[in-house]
N, CA and C of each residue as an Amber inpcrd file, in Angstrom:
protein
   387
   0.8220000  -1.1920000   0.0000000   0.0000000   0.0000000   0.0000000
   0.8600000   1.2480000   0.0000000   2.0470000   1.1650000   0.5700000
   2.8760000   2.3450000   0.7450000   3.3060000   2.9320000  -0.5920000
   3.6360000   2.1210000  -1.5770000   4.0760000   2.6290000  -2.8610000
   2.9590000   3.3100000  -3.6320000   1.7200000   2.9630000  -3.3360000
   0.5900000   3.5330000  -4.0570000  -0.1090000   4.6400000  -3.2880000
   0.3660000   4.9100000  -2.0950000  -0.2680000   5.9440000  -1.2760000
   0.0270000   7.3110000  -1.8710000  -0.9890000   8.1070000  -2.1030000
  -0.8260000   9.4130000  -2.7170000  -1.1230000  10.5020000  -1.7040000
  -0.3860000  11.5640000  -1.8320000  -0.6720000  12.7330000  -1.0150000
  -1.8980000  13.3890000  -1.6270000  -2.8630000  13.7620000  -0.8170000
  -4.1960000  14.1010000  -1.2920000  -4.2260000  15.1120000  -2.4250000
  -3.5900000  16.2380000  -2.3360000  -3.7390000  17.2790000  -3.3550000
  -2.6050000  17.2340000  -4.3810000  -1.4150000  16.9300000  -3.9350000
  -0.2550000  16.9860000  -4.8230000  -0.0960000  15.7190000  -5.6530000
  -0.6940000  14.6380000  -5.2590000  -0.6100000  13.3490000  -5.9420000
   0.8390000  12.9220000  -6.1400000   1.6280000  13.1190000  -5.1130000
   3.0330000  12.7380000  -5.1570000   3.1920000  11.4090000  -4.4410000
   3.6640000  10.3670000  -5.1280000   3.7960000   9.0740000  -4.4430000
   4.9110000   9.1030000  -3.4100000   4.7520000   8.3160000  -2.3760000
   5.7530000   8.2060000  -1.3230000   6.9400000   7.4320000  -1.8800000
   8.1500000   7.8290000  -1.4690000   9.3420000   7.1360000  -1.9420000
   9.3140000   5.6770000  -1.5040000   9.7900000   4.8110000  -2.3720000
   9.7580000   3.3790000  -2.1040000  10.6350000   3.0260000  -0.9040000
  11.7020000   3.7850000  -0.6810000  12.6040000   3.4680000   0.4150000
  11.9620000   3.7420000   1.7750000  10.9090000   4.5710000   1.7990000
  10.2630000   4.9150000   3.0600000   9.0250000   4.0630000   3.3360000
   8.8910000   2.9510000   2.6740000   7.6820000   2.1510000   2.8060000
   7.6610000   1.2870000   4.0470000   8.6960000   1.3090000   4.8080000
   8.6660000   0.5340000   6.0340000   7.9240000   1.3300000   7.0860000
   6.8640000   0.8220000   7.5330000   6.0270000   1.5080000   8.5200000
   6.5250000   1.1480000   9.9090000   6.9920000   2.1440000  10.6820000
   7.4900000   1.8320000  12.0230000   6.3550000   1.4190000  12.9600000
   5.1670000   1.6390000  12.5750000   4.0120000   1.3040000  13.4090000
   3.0980000   0.3790000  12.6030000   3.4160000  -0.9240000  12.5260000
   2.6110000  -1.8370000  11.7100000   1.1570000  -1.8580000  12.1940000
   0.2840000  -1.8200000  11.2440000  -1.1400000  -1.8300000  11.5880000
  -1.6560000  -0.4520000  11.9350000  -0.7750000   0.5040000  12.0660000
  -1.1750000   1.8600000  12.4100000  -1.2300000   2.7370000  11.1690000
  -1.2140000   4.0000000  11.3790000  -1.2900000   4.9330000  10.2580000
   0.1040000   5.3280000   9.8140000   0.2290000   5.6850000   8.5580000
   1.5030000   6.1180000   7.9960000   1.3520000   7.5750000   7.6420000
   2.1650000   8.4480000   8.2190000   2.0410000   9.8750000   8.0010000
   3.0490000  10.3320000   6.9690000   2.5230000  11.0230000   5.9370000
   3.4060000  11.5650000   4.9140000   3.9060000  12.9220000   5.3860000
   5.2280000  13.0840000   5.4620000   5.8370000  14.3580000   5.8400000
   6.7890000  14.7800000   4.7390000   7.3100000  16.0100000   4.8640000
   8.2210000  16.5180000   3.8490000   9.4840000  15.6680000   3.7620000
   9.8610000  14.9830000   4.8300000  11.0820000  14.1750000   4.8090000
  10.8970000  12.8560000   4.0850000   9.7020000  12.2950000   4.0240000
   9.5160000  11.0040000   3.3670000   8.6700000  11.1000000   2.0930000
   8.4670000  12.3130000   1.5910000   7.7370000  12.5260000   0.3430000
   8.6200000  13.3850000  -0.5430000   8.5380000  13.1770000  -1.8720000
   9.3970000  13.9130000  -2.8050000   8.8930000  15.3290000  -3.0430000
   8.7040000  16.1250000  -1.9760000   8.3420000  17.5270000  -2.1170000
   9.1470000  18.3210000  -1.1050000   9.2450000  19.6070000  -1.3420000
  10.0200000  20.4430000  -0.4260000   9.1710000  20.8200000   0.7870000
   9.8420000  21.3480000   1.7810000   9.1560000  21.7580000   3.0050000
   8.1830000  22.9010000   2.7390000   8.5560000  23.8230000   1.8270000
   7.6590000  24.9420000   1.5040000   6.3890000  24.4550000   0.8190000
   6.5460000  23.4710000  -0.0770000   5.3580000  22.9190000  -0.7400000
   4.4450000  22.2270000   0.2660000   5.0440000  21.5360000   1.2330000
   4.2560000  20.8510000   2.2570000   3.5300000  21.8730000   3.1130000
   4.2080000  22.9730000   3.5010000   3.5620000  24.0120000   4.2950000
   2.4160000  24.6500000   3.5270000   2.6090000  24.8610000   2.2260000
   1.5450000  25.4080000   1.3870000   0.3560000  24.4590000   1.3640000
   0.6460000  23.1750000   1.2480000  -0.4170000  22.1630000   1.2320000
  -1.1750000  22.1570000   2.5660000  -0.4450000  22.1860000   3.6630000
  -1.0760000  22.1840000   4.9840000  -1.9290000  23.4380000   5.1720000
  -1.4160000  24.5940000   4.7380000  -2.1750000  25.8440000   4.8400000
  -3.4600000  25.7590000   4.0100000  -3.3590000  25.1990000   2.8140000
  -4.5430000  25.0580000   1.9660000  -5.5760000  24.1180000   2.5920000
  -5.1090000  23.0870000   3.2610000  -6.0370000  22.1700000   3.9400000
  -6.7810000  22.9140000   5.0450000  -6.0580000  23.7000000   5.8380000
  -6.7110000  24.4500000   6.9230000  -7.6780000  25.5010000   6.3750000
  -7.3130000  26.1470000   5.2660000  -8.2230000  27.1090000   4.6440000
  -9.4880000  26.3830000   4.1730000  -9.3190000  25.2120000   3.6080000
 -10.4770000  24.4170000   3.1740000 -11.3630000  24.0250000   4.3350000
 -10.7610000  23.6530000   5.4560000 -11.5500000  23.3000000   6.6440000
 -12.3150000  24.5180000   7.1420000 -11.6570000  25.6890000   7.1600000
 -12.3170000  26.9100000   7.6350000 -13.4740000  27.3020000   6.7130000
 -13.2530000  27.2160000   5.4100000 -14.3210000  27.5540000   4.4570000
 -15.4810000  26.5800000   4.6030000 -15.1890000  25.3150000   4.7580000
 -16.2490000  24.3160000   4.9400000 -17.0500000  24.5540000   6.2010000
 -16.3650000  24.9020000   7.2850000 -17.0760000  25.1990000   8.5360000
 -17.9380000  26.4390000   8.3770000 -17.4190000  27.4690000   7.6920000
 -18.2000000  28.6890000   7.4920000 -19.4390000  28.4180000   6.6470000
 -19.2870000  27.6200000   5.6160000 -20.4460000  27.2760000   4.7710000
 -21.4650000  26.4790000   5.5780000 -21.0040000  25.5410000   6.3770000
 -21.9220000  24.7420000   7.2050000 -22.6840000  25.5970000   8.1990000
 -21.9990000  26.5230000   8.8430000 -22.6630000  27.4140000   9.8040000
 -23.6540000  28.3090000   9.0750000 -23.2710000  28.8040000   7.8930000
 -24.1840000  29.6430000   7.1140000 -25.4430000  28.9070000   6.7220000
 -25.3120000  27.6670000   6.3050000 -26.4880000  26.8700000   5.9330000
 -27.3560000  26.6140000   7.1500000 -26.7410000  26.2860000   8.2750000
 -27.5150000  26.0240000   9.4960000 -28.2830000  27.2620000   9.9320000
 -27.6550000  28.4280000   9.8520000 -28.3390000  29.6570000  10.2540000
 -29.4460000  30.0370000   9.2790000 -29.2700000  29.7280000   8.0090000
 -30.2970000  30.0860000   7.0370000 -31.5150000  29.1760000   7.1380000
 -31.3660000  27.9870000   7.6930000 -32.4780000  27.0410000   7.7910000
 -33.3170000  27.2180000   9.0440000 -32.8430000  28.0260000  10.0030000
 -33.6100000  28.1870000  11.2400000 -34.8800000  28.9860000  10.9770000
 -35.8670000  28.7770000  11.7960000 -37.1660000  29.4130000  11.6200000
 -37.1170000  30.8280000  12.1820000 -37.5130000  31.7820000  11.3690000
 -37.5550000  33.1730000  11.8170000 -38.9660000  33.4720000  12.3010000
 -39.0810000  34.2010000  13.3940000 -40.3910000  34.5560000  13.9140000
 -40.8320000  35.8780000  13.3070000 -42.0680000  35.9030000  12.8520000
 -42.6290000  37.1220000  12.2940000 -43.3690000  37.8720000  13.3920000
 -43.8550000  39.0540000  13.0790000 -44.6260000  39.8180000  14.0580000
 -45.9210000  39.0840000  14.4040000 -46.4930000  38.4450000  13.4100000
 -47.7370000  37.7110000  13.6530000 -47.4860000  36.5570000  14.6190000
 -46.3780000  35.8410000  14.4490000 -46.0350000  34.7460000  15.3610000
 -45.8090000  35.2750000  16.7740000 -45.1510000  36.4220000  16.8950000
 -44.9180000  37.0180000  18.2130000 -46.2330000  37.4060000  18.8700000
 -47.1660000  37.9540000  18.0860000 -48.4670000  38.3400000  18.6320000
 -49.2520000  37.1050000  19.0820000 -49.1790000  36.0300000  18.3050000
 -49.8790000  34.8000000  18.7050000 -49.2830000  34.2240000  19.9800000
 -47.9550000  34.2510000  20.0790000 -47.3100000  33.7440000  21.2920000
 -47.7170000  34.5560000  22.5180000 -47.7800000  35.8840000  22.3700000
 -48.1970000  36.7410000  23.4780000 -49.6340000  36.4310000  23.8860000
 -50.5070000  36.2340000  22.9100000 -51.9070000  35.9010000  23.2120000
 -52.0000000  34.5700000  23.9530000 -51.2050000  33.5990000  23.5390000
 -51.2170000  32.3000000  24.2280000 -50.7020000  32.4250000  25.6570000
 -49.6690000  33.2290000  25.8690000 -49.1500000  33.4070000  27.2290000
 -50.1710000  34.0970000  28.1180000 -50.8370000  35.1300000  27.5840000
 -51.8460000  35.8380000  28.3830000 -53.0210000  34.9190000  28.6730000
 -53.4400000  34.1440000  27.6770000 -54.5680000  33.2270000  27.8800000
 -54.2000000  32.1400000  28.8860000 -52.9500000  31.7110000  28.8690000
 -52.5130000  30.6770000  29.8010000 -52.4930000  31.1610000  31.2350000
 -52.2490000  32.4360000  31.4490000 -52.1920000  32.9630000  32.8060000
 -53.3670000  33.8860000  33.0940000 -54.4760000  33.7060000  32.3790000
 -55.6220000  34.6110000  32.5620000 -56.2590000  34.4310000  33.9380000
 -56.2110000  33.2400000  34.5100000 -56.7580000  33.0120000  35.8490000
 -56.0120000  33.8350000  36.8910000 -54.6980000  33.7960000  36.8270000
 -53.8830000  34.5950000  37.7460000 -54.1090000  36.0860000  37.4960000
 -54.2380000  36.4530000  36.2290000 -54.4700000  37.8460000  35.8670000
 -55.8140000  38.3240000  36.4280000 -56.8370000  37.4760000  36.3420000
 -58.1640000  37.8440000  36.8560000 -58.1300000  38.0010000  38.3780000
 -57.4260000  37.1020000  39.0590000 -57.3280000  37.2030000  40.5170000
 -56.5940000  38.4740000  40.9350000 -55.5170000  38.7900000  40.2470000
 -54.7610000  39.9980000  40.5800000 -55.5970000  41.2470000  40.3210000
 -56.3460000  41.2370000  39.2220000 -57.2120000  42.3850000  38.9170000
 -58.3080000  42.5340000  39.9620000 -58.8960000  41.4270000  40.3820000
 -59.9430000  41.4590000  41.4040000 -59.3960000  42.0310000  42.7140000
 -58.1870000  41.6140000  43.0890000 -57.5750000  42.1180000  44.3270000
 -57.3250000  43.6210000  44.2340000 -56.8690000  44.0760000  43.0790000
 -56.6180000  45.5140000  42.9040000 -57.9150000  46.2960000  42.9850000
 -58.9620000  45.7930000  42.3460000 -60.2620000  46.4860000  42.3770000
 -60.8080000  46.5390000  43.8080000 -60.6540000  45.4580000  44.5710000
 -61.1100000  45.4570000  45.9680000 -60.3400000  46.4870000  46.7840000
 -59.0360000  46.5820000  46.5840000 -58.2490000  47.5830000  47.3140000
 -58.6790000  49.0000000  46.9590000 -58.8820000  49.2390000  45.6630000
 -59.3310000  50.5720000  45.2300000 -60.6900000  50.8790000  45.8410000
 -61.5850000  49.8870000  45.8940000 -62.9090000  50.0820000  46.5150000
 -62.7850000  50.4430000  47.9940000 -61.9020000  49.7380000  48.7310000
 -61.6930000  50.0460000  50.1510000 -61.1310000  51.4540000  50.3280000
 -60.1790000  51.8170000  49.4880000 -59.5980000  53.1670000  49.5680000
 -60.6790000  54.2100000  49.3120000 -61.5380000  53.9540000  48.3400000
 -62.6200000  54.8960000  48.0360000 -63.5660000  55.0380000  49.2280000
 -63.9530000  53.9100000  49.8360000 -64.8660000  53.9560000  50.9890000
 -64.2300000  54.7100000  52.1530000 -62.9710000  54.4370000  52.4350000
 -62.2800000  55.1370000  53.5230000 -62.1700000  56.6270000  53.2130000
 -61.8720000  56.9730000  51.9760000 -61.7810000  58.3850000  51.5930000
 -63.1300000  59.0740000  51.7540000 -64.2160000  58.3710000  51.3600000
 -65.5540000  58.9500000  51.5070000 -65.8800000  59.1800000  52.9770000
 -65.5090000  58.2480000  53.8530000 -65.7470000  58.4190000  55.2930000
 -64.9580000  59.6060000  55.8360000 -63.7020000  59.7440000  55.4040000
 -62.8660000  60.8540000  55.8530000 -63.4840000  62.1760000  55.4090000
 -63.9650000  62.2310000  54.1800000 -64.5920000  63.4600000  53.6740000
 -65.8660000  63.7580000  54.4550000 -66.6870000  62.7470000  54.7410000
 -67.9110000  62.9560000  55.5400000 -67.5600000  63.4640000  56.9340000
 -66.5400000  62.8590000  57.5660000 -66.1250000  63.3170000  58.8960000
 -65.5980000  64.7480000  58.8390000 -64.8360000  65.0680000  57.8120000
 -64.3130000  66.4280000  57.6710000 -65.4560000  67.4210000  57.4760000
 -66.4710000  67.0480000  56.7130000 -67.6270000  67.9310000  56.4950000
 -68.3790000  68.1330000  57.8040000 -68.5320000  67.0470000  58.5950000
 -69.2330000  67.1600000  59.8850000 -68.4310000  68.0570000  60.8250000
 -67.1150000  67.8790000  60.8730000 -66.2830000  68.7240000  61.7240000
 -66.3300000  70.1820000  61.2550000 -66.3700000  70.4110000  60.0060000
 -66.4430000  71.7680000  59.4560000 -67.7460000  72.4340000  59.8760000
 -68.8280000  71.6870000  59.7490000 -70.1200000  72.2790000  60.1210000
 -70.1770000  72.5220000  61.6330000 -69.6030000  71.6350000  62.4440000
 -69.5600000  71.8630000  63.9010000 -68.7180000  73.0870000  64.2300000
 -67.5850000  73.2200000  63.5290000 -66.7270000  74.3750000  63.7740000
 -67.4240000  75.6600000  63.4010000 -68.2130000  75.6690000  62.3470000
 -68.9430000  76.8640000  61.9510000 -70.0140000  77.2120000  62.9810000
 -70.6480000  76.1610000  63.5060000 -71.6700000  76.4060000  64.5140000
 -71.0500000  76.9940000  65.7730000 -69.8920000  76.4360000  66.1870000
 -69.2290000  76.9530000  67.3800000 -68.7120000  78.3740000  67.1660000
 -68.2000000  78.6530000  65.9920000 -67.6760000  79.9830000  65.7250000
 -68.8140000  80.9890000  65.5940000 -70.0050000  80.5800000  65.1730000
 -71.1390000  81.4660000  64.9820000 -71.8230000  81.7940000  66.2830000
 -71.6350000  81.1000000  67.3120000 -72.3140000  81.3430000  68.5770000
 -71.7860000  82.4930000  69.2620000
């Protein structure tokens, strides 16, 4: 297999003298020292591989983001209506409590005004005597 192994982009066969795999059954790594290419060509190849990986990841992320569901204003309004309808019991209880408090405040205010009017009329009677 070693004599026919090709470097992915350059298609440069591995030298026959380097076909002894120090790790039998394992992987054989092509490097600039055991392939008929220079170190600069190998660095260029490695850089191109990383650029390809980055471009592929960017395309994948772009596709994933374009496929997600966007919410429209109508969807937002429906969601709000569902949330309000789901908590309408709590909303009704809170409104009832507020109305009862306002009613009590009104009754107390009316009593205070009646007492103030009675005191005013008593004061006028006392001052008129």
